Backbone as JSON Lines, residues from 0, in Angstrom:
{"i":0,"aa":"M","n":[181.17,-184.79,-32.51],"ca":[180.01,-185.4,-32.24],"c":[179.95,-186.18,-30.86]}
{"i":1,"aa":"F","n":[178.74,-186.14,-30.47],"ca":[178.49,-186.86,-29.06],"c":[178.52,-188.44,-29.2]}
{"i":2,"aa":"R","n":[179.59,-189.1,-28.76],"ca":[179.6,-190.54,-29.03],"c":[179.94,-191.27,-27.41]}
{"i":3,"aa":"T","n":[179.2,-192.08,-26.99],"ca":[179.83,-192.82,-25.9],"c":[179.86,-194.33,-25.95]}
{"i":4,"aa":"A","n":[179.15,-195.01,-27.02],"ca":[179.1,-196.34,-27.3],"c":[180.2,-197.31,-27.05]}
{"i":5,"aa":"D","n":[181.41,-196.59,-27.23],"ca":[182.66,-197.4,-27.36],"c":[183.45,-197.13,-26.26]}
{"i":6,"aa":"A","n":[182.77,-196.39,-25.15],"ca":[183.8,-196.25,-23.89],"c":[183.84,-197.3,-22.98]}
{"i":7,"aa":"P","n":[185.03,-197.56,-22.03],"ca":[185.04,-198.68,-21.45],"c":[184.05,-198.37,-20.14]}
{"i":8,"aa":"K","n":[183.84,-199.55,-19.45],"ca":[182.97,-199.52,-18.16],"c":[184.0,-199.03,-17.3]}
{"i":9,"aa":"R","n":[183.55,-198.24,-16.05],"ca":[183.98,-198.13,-14.79],"c":[183.26,-198.35,-13.74]}
{"i":10,"aa":"A","n":[183.51,-198.91,-12.59],"ca":[182.57,-198.77,-11.49],"c":[182.59,-197.74,-10.95]}
{"i":11,"aa":"A","n":[181.29,-197.43,-10.32],"ca":[180.74,-196.25,-9.6],"c":[179.75,-196.76,-8.44]}
{"i":12,"aa":"N","n":[179.93,-196.09,-7.27],"ca":[179.0,-196.19,-6.05],"c":[177.74,-195.35,-6.42]}
{"i":13,"aa":"L","n":[176.53,-196.25,-6.26],"ca":[175.31,-195.54,-6.32],"c":[174.53,-195.45,-5.19]}
{"i":14,"aa":"S","n":[173.9,-194.52,-4.82],"ca":[172.69,-195.19,-3.46],"c":[171.53,-195.03,-4.15]}
{"i":15,"aa":"L","n":[170.71,-196.11,-4.25],"ca":[169.35,-196.19,-5.03],"c":[168.43,-196.7,-3.93]}
{"i":16,"aa":"N","n":[167.29,-196.43,-4.23],"ca":[166.17,-196.56,-3.39],"c":[165.99,-198.29,-3.33]}
{"i":17,"aa":"S","n":[166.12,-198.68,-2.02],"ca":[166.35,-200.08,-1.6],"c":[164.66,-200.78,-2.3]}
{"i":18,"aa":"K","n":[163.8,-200.38,-1.89],"ca":[162.63,-201.1,-2.61],"c":[162.52,-201.16,-4.13]}
{"i":19,"aa":"V","n":[163.04,-200.19,-4.66],"ca":[163.02,-200.24,-6.3],"c":[164.11,-201.05,-6.38]}
{"i":20,"aa":"L","n":[165.2,-201.0,-5.91],"ca":[166.47,-201.98,-6.39],"c":[165.85,-203.39,-6.1]}
{"i":21,"aa":"D","n":[165.19,-203.7,-4.92],"ca":[164.68,-205.03,-4.71],"c":[163.82,-205.7,-5.86]}
{"i":22,"aa":"M","n":[162.94,-204.61,-6.42],"ca":[161.78,-204.81,-7.28],"c":[162.44,-205.19,-8.52]}
{"i":23,"aa":"A","n":[163.54,-204.42,-8.81],"ca":[164.18,-204.64,-10.18],"c":[164.96,-206.08,-9.99]}
{"i":24,"aa":"K","n":[165.44,-206.28,-9.1],"ca":[166.13,-207.54,-9.22],"c":[165.15,-208.77,-9.03]}
{"i":25,"aa":"E","n":[164.07,-208.3,-8.35],"ca":[163.11,-209.52,-8.6],"c":[162.34,-209.75,-9.97]}
{"i":26,"aa":"L","n":[162.32,-208.49,-10.65],"ca":[161.86,-208.76,-12.0],"c":[163.06,-208.86,-12.87]}
{"i":27,"aa":"G","n":[164.28,-209.28,-12.68],"ca":[165.36,-209.85,-13.41],"c":[166.03,-208.8,-14.26]}
{"i":28,"aa":"M","n":[165.61,-207.55,-13.73],"ca":[166.65,-206.33,-14.66],"c":[167.76,-206.37,-14.38]}
{"i":29,"aa":"N","n":[168.65,-205.77,-15.19],"ca":[169.99,-205.79,-15.18],"c":[170.19,-204.4,-14.8]}
{"i":30,"aa":"V","n":[170.23,-204.08,-13.5],"ca":[170.24,-202.82,-12.99],"c":[171.4,-201.84,-13.57]}
{"i":31,"aa":"S","n":[172.6,-202.57,-13.75],"ca":[173.83,-201.65,-14.38],"c":[173.62,-201.21,-15.6]}
{"i":32,"aa":"A","n":[173.07,-202.1,-16.47],"ca":[172.72,-201.69,-17.75],"c":[171.4,-200.78,-18.01]}
{"i":33,"aa":"T","n":[170.61,-200.83,-17.05],"ca":[169.28,-199.94,-17.25],"c":[169.82,-198.7,-16.6]}
{"i":34,"aa":"V","n":[170.62,-198.53,-15.75],"ca":[171.18,-197.17,-15.07],"c":[171.84,-196.48,-16.48]}
{"i":35,"aa":"D","n":[172.83,-197.52,-16.79],"ca":[173.67,-196.87,-17.84],"c":[173.14,-196.21,-18.98]}
{"i":36,"aa":"A","n":[172.05,-197.03,-19.56],"ca":[171.47,-196.45,-20.71],"c":[170.5,-195.28,-20.27]}
{"i":37,"aa":"L","n":[169.86,-195.27,-19.34],"ca":[169.06,-194.09,-18.74],"c":[170.21,-192.94,-18.6]}
{"i":38,"aa":"L","n":[171.34,-193.18,-17.81],"ca":[171.96,-191.97,-17.68],"c":[172.67,-191.65,-18.84]}
{"i":39,"aa":"A","n":[172.81,-192.29,-19.84],"ca":[173.45,-191.89,-21.14],"c":[172.56,-191.26,-21.86]}
{"i":40,"aa":"A","n":[171.39,-191.37,-21.79],"ca":[170.31,-190.83,-22.51],"c":[170.07,-189.4,-22.02]}
{"i":41,"aa":"E","n":[170.19,-189.32,-20.66],"ca":[170.07,-187.9,-19.81],"c":[171.18,-186.8,-20.17]}
{"i":42,"aa":"V","n":[172.47,-187.84,-20.27],"ca":[173.64,-186.97,-20.46],"c":[173.57,-186.26,-21.91]}
{"i":43,"aa":"E","n":[173.29,-187.32,-22.89],"ca":[173.16,-186.91,-24.15],"c":[172.1,-185.71,-24.31]}
{"i":44,"aa":"K","n":[170.92,-185.74,-23.81],"ca":[169.83,-184.55,-23.79],"c":[170.71,-183.35,-23.31]}
{"i":45,"aa":"R","n":[171.09,-183.26,-22.2],"ca":[171.87,-182.19,-21.67],"c":[172.99,-181.66,-22.33]}
{"i":46,"aa":"Y","n":[173.8,-182.33,-23.05],"ca":[174.95,-182.32,-23.79],"c":[174.35,-181.38,-25.11]}
{"i":47,"aa":"W","n":[173.14,-181.84,-25.54],"ca":[172.72,-181.02,-26.92],"c":[172.05,-179.89,-26.45]}
{"i":48,"aa":"A","n":[171.51,-179.78,-25.23],"ca":[170.78,-178.64,-24.92],"c":[171.79,-177.61,-24.62]}
{"i":49,"aa":"R","n":[173.01,-178.03,-24.21],"ca":[174.2,-176.9,-23.78],"c":[174.63,-176.77,-24.87]}
{"i":50,"aa":"W","n":[174.79,-177.39,-25.89],"ca":[175.49,-177.04,-27.18],"c":[174.83,-176.05,-27.93]}
{"i":51,"aa":"N","n":[173.31,-176.55,-28.3],"ca":[172.28,-175.65,-28.55],"c":[172.57,-173.97,-27.95]}
{"i":52,"aa":"E","n":[172.59,-174.08,-26.75],"ca":[172.66,-172.92,-25.92],"c":[173.76,-171.99,-26.47]}
{"i":53,"aa":"Q","n":[175.06,-172.74,-26.48],"ca":[176.37,-172.3,-26.73],"c":[176.57,-171.74,-28.01]}
{"i":54,"aa":"N","n":[175.53,-172.32,-28.73],"ca":[175.46,-171.94,-30.51],"c":[174.67,-171.29,-30.76]}
{"i":55,"aa":"K","n":[173.81,-170.77,-29.94],"ca":[172.41,-170.14,-30.42],"c":[172.55,-168.99,-31.33]}
{"i":56,"aa":"E","n":[173.48,-167.96,-30.78],"ca":[173.8,-166.89,-31.9],"c":[173.91,-167.2,-33.49]}
{"i":57,"aa":"A","n":[175.11,-168.3,-33.43],"ca":[175.31,-168.91,-34.94],"c":[174.14,-169.4,-35.64]}
{"i":58,"aa":"I","n":[173.17,-170.41,-34.87],"ca":[172.02,-171.03,-35.47],"c":[171.32,-169.82,-35.76]}
{"i":59,"aa":"T","n":[171.01,-168.71,-35.11],"ca":[169.82,-167.67,-35.3],"c":[170.35,-166.94,-36.66]}
{"i":60,"aa":"H","n":[171.95,-166.87,-36.8],"ca":[172.36,-166.06,-37.83],"c":[172.18,-166.95,-39.18]}
{"i":61,"aa":"Y","n":[172.45,-168.21,-38.8],"ca":[172.48,-169.21,-40.01],"c":[171.09,-169.13,-40.68]}
{"i":62,"aa":"N","n":[170.13,-169.31,-39.7],"ca":[168.6,-169.58,-39.95],"c":[168.12,-168.29,-40.8]}
{"i":63,"aa":"A","n":[168.65,-166.88,-40.46],"ca":[168.33,-165.75,-40.99],"c":[168.94,-165.91,-42.26]}
{"i":64,"aa":"R","n":[170.12,-166.27,-42.51],"ca":[170.73,-166.18,-43.98],"c":[169.98,-167.03,-44.65]}
{"i":65,"aa":"I","n":[169.68,-168.22,-44.42],"ca":[168.61,-169.28,-44.95],"c":[167.5,-168.79,-45.38]}
{"i":66,"aa":"E","n":[166.76,-167.68,-44.6],"ca":[165.53,-167.11,-44.94],"c":[165.71,-166.0,-45.66]}
{"i":67,"aa":"R","n":[166.68,-165.39,-45.99],"ca":[167.03,-164.19,-46.79],"c":[167.69,-165.11,-48.09]}
{"i":68,"aa":"E","n":[168.55,-165.85,-48.35],"ca":[169.07,-166.41,-49.46],"c":[168.7,-167.65,-49.9]}
{"i":69,"aa":"G","n":[168.0,-168.64,-49.18],"ca":[167.49,-169.61,-49.45],"c":[168.58,-170.65,-49.29]}
{"i":70,"aa":"L","n":[168.05,-171.9,-49.56],"ca":[169.21,-173.07,-49.26],"c":[169.95,-173.07,-50.34]}
{"i":71,"aa":"P","n":[171.51,-173.39,-49.95],"ca":[172.39,-173.45,-51.01],"c":[171.8,-174.73,-52.02]}
{"i":72,"aa":"L","n":[172.0,-174.49,-53.42],"ca":[172.01,-175.7,-54.26],"c":[170.6,-176.07,-54.48]}
{"i":73,"aa":"A","n":[169.51,-175.45,-53.85],"ca":[168.13,-175.6,-53.86],"c":[167.63,-175.69,-54.99]}
{"i":74,"aa":"Q","n":[168.12,-175.21,-56.13],"ca":[167.82,-175.61,-57.55],"c":[168.0,-176.91,-58.07]}
{"i":75,"aa":"Y","n":[168.72,-177.43,-57.48],"ca":[169.26,-178.93,-57.73],"c":[168.32,-179.98,-56.99]}
{"i":76,"aa":"R","n":[167.63,-179.64,-56.09],"ca":[166.92,-180.54,-55.27],"c":[165.81,-181.42,-56.36]}
{"i":77,"aa":"T","n":[165.69,-182.36,-56.17],"ca":[164.71,-183.3,-56.77],"c":[163.32,-183.57,-55.96]}
{"i":78,"aa":"F","n":[163.25,-183.2,-54.63],"ca":[162.15,-183.49,-53.75],"c":[161.47,-182.39,-53.3]}
{"i":79,"aa":"A","n":[160.55,-182.43,-52.52],"ca":[160.06,-181.44,-51.68],"c":[159.88,-180.16,-52.67]}
{"i":80,"aa":"R","n":[159.63,-180.26,-53.61],"ca":[159.27,-179.02,-54.7],"c":[157.81,-178.59,-54.89]}
{"i":81,"aa":"D","n":[157.57,-177.25,-54.85],"ca":[156.41,-176.83,-54.6],"c":[155.66,-176.69,-56.2]}
{"i":82,"aa":"E","n":[155.21,-177.11,-56.81],"ca":[154.77,-177.15,-58.26],"c":[153.41,-177.07,-58.46]}
């Protein structure tokens, strides 16, 4: 599973737009925390996009099987029944 919350921090050099950086500081923003959160969100998005692409065939086969055979233990579901 994709998890990054407990990873230690590491210094990095970034080149940012000077006007945007000045405005962020003027607004009292924590630039490191903001960049960290945005980068983490983008990394997670790309990670799962890559995972889905790499597992596309297995997902397709699984979905076809469910379509053919139905959900395992579906008879025991107590919600979302069509009655």
